C-alpha positions in Angstrom: -11.5 -0.1 4.0 -12.1 2.8 1.7 -11.2 2.8 -2.0 -11.0 6.1 -4.0 -9.9 6.8 -7.6 -8.9 10.1 -9.0 -8.1 11.2 -12.5 -4.6 12.8 -12.6 -2.6 14.4 -15.4 -1.2 11.4 -17.3 -2.9 8.7 -15.3 -5.1 7.7 -12.4 -4.5 7.6 -8.7 -6.1 4.9 -6.6 -6.1 5.3 -2.8 -6.8 2.4 -0.4 -7.2 3.4 3.2 -8.2 1.8 6.5 -8.4 2.7 10.2 -6.3 -0.2 11.5 -3.2 -0.3 13.6 -1.1 1.7 11.1 2.5 1.2 10.0 5.4 2.7 11.8 7.3 5.1 9.6 10.5 3.1 10.3 8.7 0.1 8.5 7.6 2.0 5.4 10.4 0.8 3.1 10.5 -2.7 4.5 6.8 -3.5 4.1 7.5 -4.1 0.4 10.1 -6.7 1.1 9.1 -10.3 0.7 8.1 -12.1 3.9 8.5 -8.9 6.1 5.6 -8.5 8.5 6.8 -6.0 11.0 7.3 -6.3 14.8 3.9 -5.2 16.0 2.2 -8.0 18.1 -1.1 -7.4 16.4 0.5 -8.0 13.0 2.3 -11.1 14.3 -1.0 -12.5 15.7 -2.8 -12.2 12.3 -2.3 -14.9 9.7 -0.2 -14.0 6.6 3.0 -14.6 4.7 4.2 -11.1 4.1 3.8 -11.5 0.3 0.7 -9.3 -0.4 2.4 -5.9 -0.6 5.5 -7.1 -2.5 3.3 -8.8 -5.1 1.1 -5.7 -5.3 4.1 -3.4 -5.8 5.6 -5.6 -8.5 2.3 -5.7 -10.4 1.9 -1.9 -10.1 5.4 -1.4 -11.4 4.9 -3.9 -14.3 2.1 -1.5 -15.4 4.5 1.5 -15.2 3.1 2.8 -12.0 4.2 3.4 -8.4 2.9 2.7 -4.9 3.5 4.7 -1.7 2.4 4.3 1.9 1.2 7.0 4.2 0.9 6.2 7.9 2.2 7.6 11.2 1.8 4.2 13.0 -0.8 5.5 15.5 -3.4 2.8 16.1 -6.8 3.8 14.9 -5.5 6.3 12.3 -4.7 3.5 9.9 -2.8 3.5 6.6 -3.3 4.9 3.1 -1.7 3.3 0.1 -1.5 5.6 -3.0 -1.2 3.8 -6.3 -0.4 5.8 -9.4 -0.9 4.2 -12.8 -0.1 5.9 -16.1 -2.9 6.6 -18.5 -1.4 4.2 -21.0 -1.8 1.4 -18.5 -5.5 2.2 -17.8 -8.0 0.8 -20.3 -11.2 2.7 -20.8 
């Protein structure tokens, strides 16, 4: 996993990336639904409740930010989550 942070006009962008199995584009909207874990057998074999991303999205939005996913679903190319937080929500 790689974590990067960038100063942007009006806020900060935090990118979290990995080189895992990726997320199919057809699942991009659903991954933020509670208890959704996708159909990939590798996902189903791993423990989890499907609550991590919905909780993360809610916390980011409570701070006035947004979260987006970038992945083509190709194994080994992984996923990047882009979190944008407004400067007012970021304490120095």
